[in-house]
Every structure is written in structure tokens, then in C-alpha cells.
C-alpha positions as CSV (number, residue, x, y, z in Angstrom):
1,M,-21.5,-8.8,14.9
2,M,-23.4,-6.5,12.5
3,L,-22.3,-3.4,14.5
4,R,-18.7,-4.6,14.4
5,H,-18.8,-4.9,10.6
6,L,-20.3,-1.5,10.4
7,A,-17.5,-0.1,12.5
8,L,-14.9,-1.8,10.2
9,W,-16.7,-0.4,7.1
10,A,-16.6,3.1,8.5
11,S,-12.9,2.9,9.4
12,V,-10.0,4.2,7.2
13,L,-9.6,1.9,4.2
14,V,-7.3,2.1,1.2
15,L,-8.7,2.4,-2.2
16,T,-7.8,-0.4,-4.6
17,A,-7.2,0.1,-8.3
18,A,-10.8,-0.6,-9.1
19,C,-14.0,-1.0,-7.2
20,S,-15.4,-4.5,-6.7
21,S,-18.6,-3.8,-4.8
22,G,-20.5,-1.9,-7.5
23,N,-21.1,1.1,-5.2
24,D,-19.8,3.5,-7.7
25,D,-18.9,3.6,-11.4
26,S,-16.2,0.9,-11.0
27,S,-13.5,3.3,-12.1
28,G,-11.7,3.3,-8.8
29,T,-12.4,7.0,-8.3
30,C,-14.6,8.6,-5.6
31,D,-18.1,9.3,-6.6
32,P,-19.6,12.3,-4.7
33,S,-23.1,11.0,-4.4
34,D,-22.0,7.5,-3.4
35,C,-19.5,9.1,-0.9
36,D,-22.2,11.2,0.7
37,A,-24.6,8.2,0.9
38,A,-21.9,6.0,2.4
39,C,-21.1,8.5,5.0
40,R,-24.7,9.0,6.0
41,A,-25.2,5.2,6.2
42,A,-22.2,5.1,8.5
43,G,-23.9,7.5,10.9
44,R,-22.0,10.7,9.8
45,S,-23.7,13.9,8.8
46,G,-22.3,13.9,5.2
47,G,-19.3,13.3,3.0
48,A,-17.3,14.7,0.1
49,C,-14.6,13.5,-2.2
50,V,-11.0,14.5,-1.4
51,G,-9.0,13.2,-4.3
52,N,-9.9,9.6,-4.6
53,M,-10.9,9.2,-1.0
54,C,-14.3,9.8,0.5
55,Q,-14.1,12.0,3.6
56,C,-16.9,12.0,6.2
57,T,-17.6,14.7,8.7
58,G,-19.8,15.1,11.7
59,T,-21.6,12.6,13.8
60,G,-25.0,13.0,12.2
61,A,-26.5,14.2,15.5
62,D,-27.5,17.8,16.3
63,A,-25.0,17.9,19.1
64,D,-25.0,21.7,19.5
65,A,-28.8,22.0,19.2
66,D,-28.6,24.6,16.4
67,G,-31.5,23.0,14.5
68,G,-29.2,21.2,11.9
69,A,-27.0,18.2,11.6
70,D,-23.7,18.2,13.5
71,D,-21.4,20.8,12.0
72,G,-18.5,20.2,14.4
73,G,-19.3,23.2,16.5
74,T,-19.7,23.1,20.3
75,E,-21.6,25.3,22.7
76,A,-21.2,25.5,26.5
77,E,-24.0,23.8,28.4
78,P,-25.8,26.1,30.9
79,E,-25.3,25.2,34.5
80,A,-28.2,24.3,36.8
81,D,-28.0,26.2,40.1
82,A,-28.4,23.6,42.8
83,G,-28.3,26.1,45.7
84,P,-25.6,27.2,48.1
85,D,-25.1,23.8,49.7
86,E,-25.0,21.7,46.6
87,P,-22.5,21.8,43.7
88,D,-23.7,23.2,40.4
89,V,-24.2,20.5,37.8
90,V,-24.5,20.5,34.0
91,E,-27.7,19.0,32.7
92,D,-27.2,15.8,30.8
93,D,-29.1,15.8,27.5
94,G,-28.4,12.1,27.0
95,G,-25.8,12.7,24.3
96,G,-22.2,11.4,24.5
97,P,-19.1,13.3,23.8
98,E,-18.8,14.5,20.2
99,D,-16.2,12.7,18.2
100,A,-14.4,15.5,16.3
101,E,-12.1,13.2,14.4
102,E,-12.9,13.0,10.8
103,V,-13.3,9.5,9.3
104,E,-12.5,8.4,5.8
105,V,-14.5,5.6,4.2
106,D,-13.9,3.8,0.9
107,P,-17.0,4.1,-1.4
108,C,-15.9,0.8,-2.9
109,A,-16.1,-1.0,0.4
110,P,-18.6,-3.8,0.7
111,P,-22.0,-2.6,1.7
112,T,-23.6,-3.4,5.1
113,C,-27.0,-5.0,5.3
114,L,-29.7,-3.1,3.3
115,T,-33.4,-3.1,3.7
116,T,-34.1,-4.7,0.3
117,E,-32.4,-7.2,-2.0
118,L,-30.7,-5.9,-5.1
119,C,-30.1,-7.5,-8.5
120,G,-26.9,-5.8,-9.5
121,E,-26.0,-3.8,-12.6
122,S,-27.0,-6.7,-14.9
123,T,-30.4,-6.9,-13.1
124,F,-30.1,-10.7,-13.3
125,G,-28.6,-11.0,-9.8
126,D,-25.3,-10.2,-8.1
127,G,-24.7,-13.2,-5.8
128,I,-24.9,-10.9,-2.7
129,D,-27.3,-11.3,0.2
130,N,-27.9,-7.5,0.2
131,D,-30.6,-7.6,3.0
132,C,-28.7,-10.2,5.0
133,D,-31.7,-12.6,5.3
134,T,-29.6,-15.6,4.3
135,E,-31.4,-15.7,0.9
136,V,-29.5,-14.5,-2.2
137,D,-31.1,-12.9,-5.2
138,E,-34.5,-14.2,-4.2
139,V,-36.3,-11.3,-6.0
140,C,-34.2,-11.4,-9.2
141,T,-35.0,-13.0,-12.5
142,C,-31.9,-14.8,-13.9
143,G,-30.8,-14.6,-17.5
144,G,-30.9,-18.3,-18.7
145,A,-31.6,-21.7,-17.2
146,G,-28.4,-23.5,-16.1
147,T,-26.3,-20.4,-15.7
148,T,-24.5,-20.2,-12.3
149,L,-23.2,-17.4,-10.1
150,E,-21.0,-17.4,-7.0
151,C,-22.9,-16.4,-3.9
152,F,-22.8,-15.9,-0.2
153,P,-25.8,-16.0,2.2
154,G,-25.1,-13.4,4.9
155,D,-23.4,-10.1,5.6
156,P,-21.7,-8.9,2.4
157,A,-18.8,-7.5,4.5
158,I,-17.8,-11.1,5.2
159,C,-17.1,-12.0,1.6
160,P,-16.3,-8.8,-0.3
161,A,-16.6,-9.1,-4.1
162,G,-13.3,-10.1,-5.6
163,Q,-11.7,-10.9,-2.3
164,P,-11.5,-14.0,-0.1
165,C,-14.1,-14.5,2.6
166,S,-13.2,-13.9,6.3
167,G,-12.7,-16.8,8.8
168,R,-14.2,-20.2,8.0
169,C,-16.8,-18.7,5.6
170,T,-16.7,-19.7,1.9
171,R,-18.8,-18.8,-1.1
172,G,-21.2,-21.2,-2.8
173,V,-23.0,-21.4,-6.2
174,E,-26.5,-20.5,-7.1
175,T,-28.0,-21.9,-10.4
176,C,-30.7,-20.4,-12.6
177,T,-33.7,-22.7,-12.7
178,E,-36.1,-23.5,-15.6
179,F,-38.4,-20.9,-14.1
180,L,-35.6,-18.2,-14.4
181,T,-35.3,-17.9,-10.6
182,W,-32.2,-18.5,-8.6
183,S,-31.7,-21.7,-6.6
184,D,-30.4,-21.7,-3.0
185,C,-26.7,-20.9,-2.6
186,Y,-25.3,-24.4,-2.4
187,G,-21.9,-25.2,-0.9
188,A,-21.5,-21.9,1.0
189,V,-20.2,-21.9,4.5
190,A,-22.0,-19.1,6.4
191,S,-21.1,-17.5,9.7
192,E,-22.4,-18.9,13.0
193,D,-22.0,-18.2,16.6
194,E,-18.4,-18.1,17.9
195,R,-17.2,-21.2,19.7
196,C,-14.0,-21.8,21.8
197,D,-12.5,-24.1,19.2
198,G,-9.7,-22.0,17.7
199,V,-11.8,-21.3,14.5
200,D,-13.2,-17.9,13.4
201,N,-16.8,-19.3,13.4
202,D,-18.5,-15.9,13.0
203,C,-16.1,-14.8,10.3
204,D,-15.3,-11.4,11.9
205,T,-11.5,-11.9,11.5
206,E,-11.2,-12.5,15.3
């Protein structure tokens, strides 16, 4: 399911009036550094802003063996001579066909799972399970006992900030405790394995 969300994240998306994910300066415009980072995270070799859209190029692999990341160029593979009685074959280096089609990604799109938990611009917590370990803001110090924050334990792509959750999933609420740590995310309905019951149990929109 995670790979499916990554594919959705890397597909062509339309920019909204303002960013909701906090991945750029929230002005709704493309940020070059965020764009390049988003493209590299999606497995491309880099990215640049074209107007307000982030345009990715390359596959990220050194497909033409020129010592650098994929630059879109191709070179003919040398043929291996199998002898007079056998057809010549092209050696397989294990790489698949290069996808020359450029992909545009939205730098405001929800992030996929990260390696660490983040605490947002306020540093008090963002209600997002950034590292997808089903715990939200577990490393963050909240601002004041009793304050609450909407939250979702799971892949952030399921419940993008400012948008409804996918499928059966719903947000919950976390509360700042007297120790200035966030409680569990109560009331949330997280994704689970898909079942044949007519419900989008894994919240992948299918």
C-alpha cells in the first residue's frame, strides 16, 4: 500500500491556492529546494520549478552508465557474439526500460513516510504520523496542558492536511498532558487490511 501511495504522490497533481502540507512556504508557489527534494524522494534524478509546478526529470538511475544520474540519454548496448550457430544477444544489466516521460509533482502534496517524526513549524507538534509508526508527535513537547490537536496515526497521504481522509479512515484528537507530552490519538480510524465487504478498509481510494 505504501508503494501505491508513493505512486499517487509522484503522479500529476494540480496545485491548490495554498499549500496545506507545510512542505514549502505556504504561499502556494513552487519552492525550488522543496521541488528538488520532492522529486528525489519520488525516485527521480532531480526537479525544477516551471511556473508554480514542480517538474521532475530522469529516473534517478545511471541508465546510460556515464557515471552520473540519469540525464535522459541512451546508448546502444554492445552485442555479445554467441557464435555462428547461435543468435547474438544483448547483455542484460538488470535495468528496466527507461521511462523518458517527465512527471510533475506538487510540492504541497502530503509527504510519504519519513524516517523521523517531525514537530511542524510551531515545534509543538503537527498531528501527523510523519514516520508512519502509528504514533503521532511522540517526540514533540506540546505548548500547554489541555490543548488539543487533530491527528491521524498512519500514512499522511491518507489524511492530507485540510482535506478529508480517504476511505473509512478518520482523524482523531490528541491532548497535551500535564507533562507537556501528547496523548495517543483517540477516536481516529486508521487503515487496515482490505476485506471483501464493500468498504475501503485500507483507505487507498479503491
